[in-house]
C-alpha positions in Angstrom: 0.0 0.0 -0.2 1.5 3.4 -1.1 2.3 5.8 1.7 0.3 9.0 1.6 2.2 12.4 1.4 3.1 14.0 4.5 1.8 17.5 5.1 4.1 20.5 5.1 6.4 20.9 7.8 5.0 24.4 8.7 1.6 22.7 9.1 2.8 20.1 11.5 4.9 22.4 13.7 2.4 25.3 13.9 -0.9 23.8 13.7 -2.7 26.5 15.6 -1.0 29.4 13.9 -1.7 27.7 10.4 -5.5 27.3 11.6 -5.7 31.2 12.8 -4.4 32.0 9.5 -7.1 30.0 7.7 -9.8 31.3 9.8 -8.6 34.9 9.3 -8.7 34.5 5.6 -12.1 33.1 5.7 -13.5 35.8 7.7 -11.6 38.5 5.5 -13.6 36.9 2.5 -16.7 37.0 4.3 -16.4 40.6 5.0 -15.5 41.2 1.2 -18.1 39.3 -0.1 -21.2 41.8 -0.1 -19.1 44.4 -2.2 -16.7 42.0 -3.9 -17.7 43.4 -7.5 -16.9 46.9 -6.3 -13.5 45.9 -4.8 -12.8 44.0 -8.0 -13.8 47.0 -9.9 -11.3 49.3 -8.2 -8.5 46.5 -9.1 -9.4 46.6 -12.8 -9.3 50.6 -12.4 -6.1 50.4 -10.5 -4.5 48.3 -13.2 -5.6 50.6 -15.9 -4.3 53.6 -14.3 -1.2 52.4 -12.5 1.1 53.6 -15.6 -0.2 57.1 -15.2 0.3 56.8 -11.4 4.0 55.9 -12.1 4.5 58.8 -14.5 3.2 61.6 -12.0 5.6 59.9 -9.4 8.4 61.5 -11.1 7.1 65.0 -10.1 5.0 64.5 -7.0 5.0 62.3 -3.9 3.0 59.0 -4.4 0.1 60.0 -2.3 -0.4 63.3 -4.1 -0.2 61.4 -7.3 -2.8 58.9 -6.2 -5.0 61.5 -5.1 -5.0 63.3 -8.3 -5.6 60.3 -10.1 -8.7 59.4 -8.1 -9.9 62.9 -8.4 -9.6 63.0 -12.0 -11.1 59.3 -12.4 -14.0 60.3 -10.3 -14.8 63.5 -12.6 -13.9 62.1 -16.0 -14.9 58.5 -15.5 -17.3 57.3 -12.7 -19.7 60.5 -12.6 -20.0 60.6 -16.3 -20.7 56.7 -16.5 -23.4 57.0 -13.8 -25.1 59.9 -15.9 -24.6 57.9 -19.3 -26.2 54.9 -17.7 -29.2 56.7 -16.1 -29.7 58.3 -19.8 -29.5 55.0 -21.4 -32.0 53.5 -19.1 -34.4 56.4 -19.7 -34.2 56.0 -23.4 -34.4 52.3 -23.5 -37.9 52.9 -21.9 -38.7 55.3 -24.7 -37.8 52.5 -27.0 -40.1 49.9 -25.3 -43.0 52.5 -25.3 -42.4 53.1 -29.1 -42.7 49.3 -29.8 -45.6 48.8 -27.6 -47.4 51.7 -29.4 -46.7 50.3 -32.8 -45.0 53.4 -34.3 -42.8 50.9 -36.4 -44.0 49.9 -39.7 -43.9 46.2 -39.7 -45.4 45.6 -43.1 -42.7 47.8 -44.7 -40.0 45.5 -43.1 -41.8 42.4 -44.2 -41.9 43.7 -47.8 -38.0 44.4 -47.8 -37.5 41.0 -46.5 -39.8 39.3 -49.0 -37.9 41.2 -51.6 -34.8 39.4 -50.8 -36.5 36.2 -51.2 -37.6 35.4 -47.7 -41.1 35.5 -46.3 -41.8 36.1 -42.9 -44.9 37.2 -40.7 -43.5 39.3 -37.8 -47.0 39.9 -36.4 -47.3 36.3 -36.0 -43.7 35.8 -34.6 -44.8 38.8 -32.1 -47.9 37.1 -30.9 -46.3 33.7 -30.5 -43.5 35.4 -28.3 -45.8 38.1 -26.7 -45.5 36.4 -23.3 -41.6 36.2 -23.3 -41.6 39.8 -24.5 -43.7 40.9 -21.7 -41.8 39.2 -19.3 -38.5 40.8 -20.7 -40.0 44.1 -20.6 -41.1 43.5 -16.8 -37.8 42.2 -15.9 -36.0 45.3 -17.3 -38.4 47.6 -15.4 -38.1 45.6 -12.3 -34.3 45.8 -12.5 -34.4 49.7 -13.3 -36.5 50.3 -10.2 -34.2 47.9 -8.1 -31.3 50.0 -9.2 -33.0 53.2 -8.2 -34.1 51.6 -4.8 -30.3 50.4 -4.3 -28.9 54.0 -4.9 -27.6 54.2 -1.1 -25.9 50.6 -1.9 -24.5 51.7 -5.1 -23.1 55.0 -3.4 -21.5 52.8 -0.6 -20.0 50.5 -3.3 -18.6 53.4 -5.6 -17.2 54.7 -2.2 -15.5 51.4 -1.7 -14.3 51.4 -5.3 -12.7 54.8 -4.8 -10.8 53.7 -1.7 -9.6 50.6 -3.2 -8.4 52.5 -6.2 -6.5 55.1 -3.9 -4.9 52.4 -1.8 -3.6 50.2 -4.7 -2.0 53.2 -6.6 -0.3 54.4 -3.6 0.7 51.1 -2.2 0.2 48.6 -4.9 3.8 47.5 -5.2 4.0 47.0 -1.5 0.9 44.9 -1.5 2.1 42.7 -4.1 5.5 42.2 -2.3 3.6 41.2 0.7 1.3 38.9 -1.2 4.4 37.2 -2.7 6.3 37.0 0.7 3.3 35.5 2.4 2.3 32.9 0.0 4.4 29.4 0.3 5.3 29.3 -3.6 8.6 29.5 -4.8 10.1 32.6 -6.2 10.4 31.3 -9.8 7.0 30.2 -9.7 5.7 33.5 -8.3 7.3 35.4 -11.0 6.0 33.0 -13.7 2.4 33.5 -12.2 2.7 37.3 -11.8 3.8 37.7 -15.8 1.0 35.5 -16.7 -1.7 37.3 -14.8 -0.5 40.5 -16.2 -0.9 39.1 -19.7 -4.3 38.1 -18.7 -5.3 41.4 -17.4 -3.9 43.2 -20.3 -5.7 41.0 -22.7 -8.9 41.0 -20.9 -9.2 44.7 -20.2 -7.5 46.0 -23.4 -8.8 43.3 -25.7 -12.4 43.3 -24.4 -13.0 46.7 -23.0 -10.9 48.8 -25.5 -12.2 47.1 -28.4 -15.8 47.2 -27.3 -15.6 50.9 -26.6 -14.2 51.8 -29.8 -16.7 49.8 -31.8 -19.5 51.3 -29.5 -18.4 54.8 -30.5 -18.0 54.2 -34.1 -21.4 52.6 -34.3 -23.1 55.2 -32.3 -21.8 58.1 -34.4 -23.0 56.3 -37.5 -26.5 55.8 -36.0 -26.4 59.6 -35.3 -25.4 60.6 -38.6 -28.2 58.2 -40.0 -30.8 59.9 -37.7 -31.7 57.1 -35.5 -33.0 58.2 -31.9 -32.0 57.0 -28.6 -28.2 57.0 -29.4 -26.9 56.9 -25.9 -29.1 53.5 -25.3 -28.0 52.2 -28.6 -24.2 53.0 -27.9 -24.4 51.7 -24.3 -26.0 48.4 -25.8 -23.3 48.2 -28.4 -20.7 48.3 -25.8 -22.3 45.5 -23.8 -23.0 43.3 -26.7 -19.7 43.6 -28.1 -18.3 42.3 -24.9 -20.3 39.4 -25.1 -18.7 36.7 -27.3 -21.0 35.3 -30.3 -23.2 38.6 -30.2 -21.3 41.7 -31.1 -22.5 44.8 -32.7 -25.1 42.8 -35.0 -27.5 43.0 -32.3 -27.8 46.7 -32.5 -27.3 47.8 -36.1 -29.8 45.3 -37.7 -32.6 46.5 -35.6 -31.5 50.2 -36.3 -31.7 49.4 -40.0 -34.9 47.9 -39.8 -36.3 50.9 -37.7 -35.1 53.2 -40.6 -36.7 51.1 -43.4 -40.0 51.0 -41.3 -40.1 54.7 -41.2 -39.5 55.1 -45.0 -35.9 55.4 -45.1 -34.6 52.5 -47.0 -31.3 54.3 -48.3 -30.3 55.1 -44.6 -31.1 51.5 -43.7 -29.1 50.2 -46.4 -26.2 52.5 -45.5 -26.4 51.6 -41.7 -26.1 47.8 -42.9 -23.0 48.6 -44.9 -21.6 50.6 -42.0 -22.5 48.1 -39.4 -20.7 45.4 -41.3 -17.6 47.5 -41.5 -17.7 48.1 -37.5 -18.2 44.5 -36.9 -15.5 43.2 -38.9 -13.1 45.8 -37.7 -12.6 43.7 -34.5 -10.3 41.4 -36.8 -8.1 44.4 -37.1 -8.7 46.1 -33.6 -8.0 43.3 -31.3 -4.4 42.4 -32.7 -3.4 45.9 -33.1 -4.1 46.4 -29.2 -3.2 43.4 -27.7 -0.8 41.6 -30.4 -0.5 38.0 -30.8 -1.0 36.8 -27.2 -1.9 33.3 -26.2 -3.3 34.4 -23.0 -6.7 33.5 -23.9 -8.4 30.9 -25.8 -12.2 30.7 -27.1 -13.1 28.6 -24.1 -11.7 30.6 -21.3 -13.3 33.8 -22.9 -16.9 32.6 -23.5 -17.1 30.5 -20.1 -15.1 33.1 -18.2 -17.5 35.9 -19.4 -20.7 34.4 -18.7 -19.5 32.6 -15.6 -18.0 35.9 -14.2 -21.3 37.9 -14.7 -23.1 35.3 -12.7 -20.6 35.3 -9.8 -19.1 38.8 -10.0 -21.7 40.9 -11.8 -20.7 43.3 -14.3 -17.3 43.5 -13.5 -17.2 39.7 -14.3 -17.1 40.5 -17.9 -13.3 41.4 -17.4 -12.6 39.4 -14.3 -14.1 36.2 -15.1 -11.7 35.2 -18.0 -8.7 36.3 -15.7 -9.8 34.0 -13.0 -10.1 31.0 -15.4 -6.9 31.8 -17.0 -5.2 32.2 -13.8 -6.4 29.0 -12.4 -4.8 27.4 -15.2 -1.5 29.1 -14.7 -1.7 28.1 -10.9 -2.4 24.6 -12.0 0.4 24.4 -14.7 2.9 25.7 -12.1 1.7 23.1 -9.4 1.6 20.2 -12.0 5.4 21.1 -13.0 6.4 20.8 -9.5 4.8 17.4 -8.8 4.8 15.9 -12.2 7.6 17.5 -14.4 6.9 18.8 -17.7 3.4 18.3 -19.7 3.2 15.5 -22.1 3.3 17.5 -25.2 6.3 19.4 -24.0 8.1 16.3 -22.8 7.6 14.6 -26.3 9.7 17.2 -27.9 12.5 17.0 -25.5 15.1 14.6 -27.3 16.1 11.4 -25.0 19.8 11.0 -24.3 20.6 8.4 -26.7 18.9 10.9 -29.3 21.3 13.9 -28.2 24.4 11.6 -28.2 23.5 10.5 -31.7 22.9 13.8 -33.0 26.3 15.2 -31.5 27.9 12.0 -33.2 26.4 13.2 -36.8 27.2 16.7 -35.9 31.1 15.7 -35.2 31.2 13.1 -38.3 29.9 16.2 -40.5 
């Protein structure tokens, strides 16, 4: 019978201290859990703004630089973001009211579709799904009212985000050094994990957020020129849908083109289709240009990480979810190398001693 592996020495020598440390970590996680998404939002902002912090530290003290970055973030990012989201919700209700009043000419859209060789009865489709549509409208209304009712909690959460941002900007390097000192992990593995997590954060934040923001602004400007109403709502919707895999800007510019056709502007609708295709396919050029050819993510990590992150972490899970899954893979790879050597695909590439000796002999003979 194989012997079970012995526990680490620090567990055997100091079991009481180990128990206290574990209980302390669990209690700390319980304290963080109610506002975890706001803490993570502060972490994401700190990661984005840290290069600016380093530049400001060349001229002023770290505390002054951190305060300046936080105030600028509050005035330039957070407050405008809250205003834009509130305006988008208001315009969303306007779109719902327009649809329910029947202001859109459904017959014109059906005729355009039939002219392209397809036959569809949109009224029948609406009647067949009327219950689902009503339920979705009710959920949107309930969610908006819940957001208004939770304004005190939102204020507390944003306050936590600001303080987390300030602390990480001012003492981020010290905190990372402390975490590396506390974790019982070899220095080489810690350096590899830190570099891998940095690549994951860069790919997630820049690859997803920057591309989505650029495409949302591009499509929003195009829809504004075309005369489509509710521009703020449609721009925010484009940003959110572009973050989600398998959806993209299609979910916005196709209904917008249909709306233009329904109000008697088929040329503008066709122009929106052409411009929308350009915006959608720009993803193929924007993402490599911003993040380069990185192997930090694969499609499974992105898709599962985004949707799973939304459920677990809320809205910030769009960025944190793929990082968590990718970081788990990095940690498991490091653990496996310590206990099982190289992965099979890498080990198979390594030449054996006999092959290496034969190669050296052939080289000398040559």
